[in-house]
C-alpha positions as CSV (number, residue, x, y, z in Angstrom):
1,M,0.0,0.0,0.0
2,F,2.8,2.4,0.9
3,K,5.4,1.2,-1.6
4,R,6.8,3.3,-4.4
5,R,5.7,2.6,-7.9
6,T,9.3,2.6,-9.0
7,P,11.7,1.6,-6.2
8,R,14.7,3.9,-5.5
9,S,18.1,2.7,-6.3
10,W,20.6,2.4,-3.5
11,A,22.5,5.5,-4.8
12,A,19.3,7.6,-4.9
13,A,18.4,6.6,-1.4
14,F,21.9,7.5,-0.2
15,R,21.8,10.9,-2.1
16,E,18.4,11.8,-0.5
17,F,19.8,10.8,2.9
18,L,22.6,13.3,2.5
19,W,20.5,16.0,0.7
20,P,16.7,15.7,0.9
21,R,14.8,16.5,-2.3
22,S,12.9,19.3,-0.5
23,G,16.2,20.7,1.1
24,W,17.4,21.0,4.6
25,A,15.4,24.1,5.3
26,R,12.1,22.2,5.0
27,A,13.5,19.3,7.1
28,A,14.6,21.7,9.8
29,S,11.2,23.5,9.7
30,Y,9.5,20.2,10.1
31,V,11.7,19.3,13.1
32,G,11.0,22.7,14.6
33,K,7.3,22.2,14.3
34,R,7.5,18.8,15.9
35,V,9.5,20.3,18.8
36,R,6.9,23.0,19.4
37,R,4.2,20.3,19.6
38,I,5.9,18.2,22.3
39,P,2.9,17.3,24.5
40,D,4.0,18.6,27.9
41,T,4.2,21.7,30.0
42,P,6.8,24.3,29.2
43,E,8.5,23.7,32.6
44,K,8.9,20.0,32.0
45,I,10.2,20.6,28.5
46,A,12.7,23.2,29.9
47,R,13.9,20.6,32.5
48,G,14.3,18.1,29.7
49,V,16.4,20.5,27.6
50,F,18.5,21.2,30.7
51,A,19.1,17.4,31.1
52,G,20.2,17.1,27.5
53,V,22.5,20.1,27.4
54,F,24.0,19.2,30.8
55,T,24.7,15.6,29.6
56,A,26.7,17.1,26.6
57,F,29.2,18.2,29.2
58,T,29.8,14.7,30.6
59,P,32.6,12.4,29.5
60,F,30.2,9.5,28.8
61,Y,30.6,9.5,25.0
62,G,28.3,7.0,23.4
63,F,26.0,7.0,26.4
64,H,24.7,10.6,26.2
65,F,21.2,9.4,25.3
66,I,21.0,7.0,28.3
67,T,22.5,9.6,30.6
68,S,20.1,12.3,29.5
69,V,17.1,10.1,30.0
70,I,18.3,9.3,33.6
71,V,18.9,13.0,34.3
72,A,15.5,13.9,32.8
73,V,13.8,11.3,35.0
74,I,15.6,12.6,38.1
75,V,14.6,16.3,37.4
76,R,11.2,15.2,36.1
77,G,11.8,16.6,32.7
78,N,10.5,15.7,29.3
79,I,12.5,12.7,27.9
80,I,12.0,13.6,24.3
81,A,13.3,17.2,24.9
82,A,16.2,15.7,26.7
83,L,17.1,13.4,23.8
84,L,16.8,16.2,21.3
85,A,18.9,18.5,23.5
86,T,21.8,16.1,23.6
87,F,22.5,17.2,20.0
88,F,23.8,20.4,21.5
89,G,27.0,18.5,21.9
90,N,27.6,17.7,18.3
91,P,31.2,17.3,17.0
92,L,31.8,21.0,16.5
93,P,31.4,22.2,20.1
94,Y,33.0,19.0,21.7
95,F,36.5,20.5,21.5
96,P,35.6,23.7,23.4
97,I,33.4,21.7,25.8
98,G,36.3,19.3,26.5
99,V,38.8,22.1,27.0
100,V,36.6,24.1,29.4
101,S,35.6,20.9,31.3
102,L,39.2,19.7,31.7
103,Q,40.5,23.1,32.7
104,T,37.7,23.6,35.2
105,G,38.3,20.0,36.6
106,Y,42.0,20.6,37.1
107,F,41.2,23.8,38.9
108,L,38.5,22.3,41.1
109,L,40.5,19.2,42.0
110,G,43.3,21.5,43.2
111,G,47.0,20.5,43.4
112,R,46.9,19.3,39.9
113,E,48.5,21.5,37.3
114,P,46.8,21.3,34.0
115,P,49.3,20.2,31.3
116,S,50.6,22.9,29.0
117,S,49.0,23.0,25.5
118,G,51.7,20.9,23.9
119,E,51.4,18.3,26.6
120,V,47.6,18.2,26.5
121,E,47.6,17.2,22.8
122,S,50.2,14.4,23.1
123,G,49.3,13.5,26.6
124,L,45.5,13.5,26.0
125,F,45.7,11.3,22.9
126,A,48.3,9.0,24.5
127,S,46.0,8.6,27.6
128,F,43.0,7.6,25.4
129,A,45.2,5.2,23.4
130,G,46.7,3.7,26.6
131,A,43.2,3.3,28.2
132,G,41.9,1.6,25.0
133,A,45.0,-0.7,24.9
134,D,44.5,-1.6,28.5
135,L,40.9,-2.4,28.0
136,W,41.6,-4.6,25.0
137,A,44.6,-6.4,26.7
138,N,42.6,-7.0,29.9
139,F,39.6,-8.4,27.8
140,M,42.0,-10.8,26.1
141,A,43.5,-11.7,29.4
142,V,40.2,-13.3,30.4
143,F,40.8,-15.9,27.6
144,T,44.5,-16.2,27.8
145,P,47.0,-16.9,30.6
146,D,48.1,-13.2,30.6
147,R,47.6,-11.1,33.7
148,A,45.4,-8.0,33.7
149,D,47.2,-4.7,34.1
150,W,45.2,-1.5,34.8
151,T,48.0,1.0,34.9
152,R,47.2,3.0,31.8
153,L,43.5,3.0,32.5
154,A,44.2,4.3,36.0
155,H,46.4,7.0,34.5
156,F,43.5,7.9,32.1
157,W,41.1,8.0,35.1
158,D,43.3,10.4,37.0
159,T,44.4,12.7,34.2
160,V,41.4,12.8,31.9
161,F,38.2,11.2,33.0
162,L,37.8,12.4,36.6
163,P,38.8,16.1,35.8
164,Y,36.5,16.0,32.8
165,L,33.6,14.6,35.0
166,V,34.1,17.1,37.9
167,G,34.9,20.0,35.6
168,G,31.9,19.4,33.4
169,I,29.4,20.0,36.2
170,G,29.8,23.7,36.5
171,P,29.8,24.6,32.7
172,G,27.0,22.1,32.2
173,L,24.8,23.8,34.9
174,L,25.7,27.2,33.4
175,A,24.8,26.1,29.9
């Protein structure tokens, strides 16, 4: 009943995914109208938007949807608004969000000097790579006689994750 008379080719479907026939302005207008029609009170929608934007300042990459739903339930906000507001943290603002959160975290945790800009780039990427390598090696250690070693993951926790988590609270509340 709802099939096309002439099915689209794979290339046509991909092209329309990247650039809709009616254009992005119409698609954005449709999303805007759907957002204005969210069936809830303005207060609950605002709390949902808060939950989504706040979640963008957390280091739980890949889990922002789940985290925003949890925060929205805690503050009694609209879950749909929370899910939509997580898109505040799209790839463009993640770098400034990360820098502000890390610097604030280093300041709030006290006694820790934030690395200089040259050290942040090499140290930050090295910390991520080391944590990933530790996770993989420890996963493989379950199936092999190797021993689990959490040294690089602990370094990542101390130098990146914890400062990002603590430092993201203030800017997240402010945003």
